[in-house]
C-alpha positions as CSV (number, residue, x, y, z in Angstrom):
1,M,-4.3,-32.9,4.2
2,L,-2.1,-29.8,4.3
3,E,-2.9,-27.1,6.8
4,A,-3.2,-23.5,5.6
5,K,-0.8,-21.0,7.1
6,D,-0.8,-17.2,7.0
7,V,2.6,-15.7,6.0
8,P,2.8,-12.0,6.7
9,F,4.8,-9.9,4.2
10,D,5.0,-6.3,3.1
11,P,2.6,-5.8,0.2
12,L,5.1,-3.3,-1.4
13,A,7.5,-6.2,-1.8
14,L,5.2,-7.7,-4.4
15,L,5.5,-6.2,-7.8
16,R,3.6,-8.5,-10.1
17,V,1.5,-11.6,-10.3
18,I,1.8,-13.7,-13.4
19,L,-0.9,-16.3,-14.0
20,N,-1.2,-19.4,-16.2
21,P,-1.7,-18.7,-19.9
22,W,-4.2,-21.5,-20.3
23,M,-6.5,-20.3,-17.6
24,P,-9.9,-19.5,-19.2
25,R,-10.3,-15.8,-19.7
26,A,-13.3,-15.6,-17.4
27,V,-11.4,-17.3,-14.6
28,F,-8.4,-15.0,-15.1
29,E,-10.6,-11.9,-15.0
30,S,-12.3,-13.2,-11.8
31,V,-8.9,-14.0,-10.1
32,K,-7.6,-10.6,-11.2
33,A,-10.6,-8.8,-9.8
34,H,-10.3,-10.6,-6.5
35,L,-6.6,-9.8,-6.2
36,R,-7.4,-6.2,-7.0
37,M,-9.6,-6.1,-3.9
38,I,-6.7,-6.8,-1.6
39,D,-5.7,-3.8,0.4
40,D,-2.4,-2.2,-0.7
41,W,-2.3,-4.2,-4.0
42,S,-3.2,-1.3,-6.3
43,H,0.5,-1.1,-7.5
44,V,0.7,-4.8,-8.4
45,S,0.7,-5.8,-12.1
46,I,-1.6,-8.8,-12.7
47,R,-1.3,-10.5,-16.0
48,R,-1.1,-13.8,-17.9
49,T,2.3,-15.1,-18.9
50,T,3.2,-14.6,-22.5
51,L,6.1,-17.1,-22.4
52,V,4.3,-19.6,-24.5
53,D,3.9,-17.0,-27.3
54,N,7.5,-15.8,-27.0
55,D,9.4,-16.4,-30.3
56,E,12.8,-16.9,-28.7
57,W,11.4,-19.6,-26.4
58,K,9.6,-21.2,-29.3
59,S,12.9,-21.4,-31.2
60,F,14.6,-23.1,-28.2
61,A,11.8,-25.7,-28.1
62,D,11.9,-26.3,-31.9
63,A,15.7,-26.8,-31.7
64,E,15.3,-29.3,-28.9
65,K,12.7,-31.2,-30.9
66,K,15.2,-31.5,-33.8
67,S,18.1,-32.9,-31.6
């Protein structure tokens, strides 16, 4: 089993947290709320990735399927 370790860092170095797009909405909202409770994280953008909905990435995937 892996041991947990604390890694100190400057909270201002963190700009955003991007979460899994398939995470259920209720879980996402809960995780987001808990992250918002962390001191000095009020500036951090917390959202789900939109990569799977990105038309450009979809076109790359479609082109790969055809080759």
